[in-house]
Structures are given as C-alpha cells and as structure tokens.
C-alpha positions in Angstrom: 79.6 33.6 110.6 80.2 37.1 110.7 83.9 38.0 111.0 84.1 41.4 112.7 87.7 41.9 114.0 91.0 41.0 112.8 91.5 38.4 115.6 88.4 36.7 114.4 89.9 36.7 110.7 92.8 34.7 111.8 90.9 32.6 114.2 88.5 31.5 111.6 91.4 31.1 108.8 93.3 28.7 111.4 90.4 26.6 112.0 89.6 26.2 108.2 93.2 25.7 107.0 94.5 23.6 109.9 91.8 22.3 112.0 93.2 23.7 115.2 92.7 27.0 117.2 95.5 27.5 119.7 97.1 30.5 120.3 100.5 30.6 119.6 100.2 28.1 116.6 103.4 27.5 114.4 103.4 26.6 110.8 106.4 26.7 108.8 105.4 27.1 105.0 107.5 27.4 101.8 107.2 30.4 99.3 104.4 28.3 97.7 102.5 27.8 100.8 103.3 24.1 101.3 103.9 22.9 105.0 107.4 22.1 105.6 106.4 19.8 108.8 103.6 19.3 111.1 102.1 22.4 112.7 102.6 22.9 116.5 101.3 24.7 119.2 103.2 26.4 121.8 105.6 24.1 123.8 107.6 25.4 126.6 110.2 22.9 126.0 112.8 24.7 124.2 114.9 21.6 122.8 111.6 20.5 121.3 110.9 23.8 119.4 114.3 23.9 118.3 114.0 20.4 116.8 110.8 21.2 115.0 112.3 24.4 113.5 115.2 22.2 112.4 113.1 19.9 110.8 111.2 22.2 108.6 114.7 23.6 107.5 115.9 20.3 106.7 112.6 19.8 104.9 112.9 22.8 102.9 116.5 22.3 101.8 115.8 18.9 100.7 112.8 19.9 98.2 
C-alpha cells in the first residue's frame, strides 16, 4: 500500500500498532513507548475520560 499523505501515514501506523482506526484514538505511553493502559476511542462522557487518564497516571507512577 502506497502512503501518499501524512494522514495516510498515521492511519496506517494506528492500524498496524493498535489494530484500530478511529479518530480520535487515545493511547497513553511512557517514555519507552510502553502502553500505560488500554487505548480508547472518543467518548463524550467526561467522567469516563477522566477516569481513563487517572488510571494511566496511576500506572505510570506505579512503574
């Protein structure tokens, strides 16, 4: 598959790395590129998104 745009580049990366193609798609990583929690797609529920962020922060601090 020929990648001709920056959008195609990141879409291809997301499919290869995370087996998903959603916009937006959130992934929390540490400095070494390790996932801190499960990736998630857009969720309009603010409390749910905040809980997801806090889980990632907690996992980072517990490393």
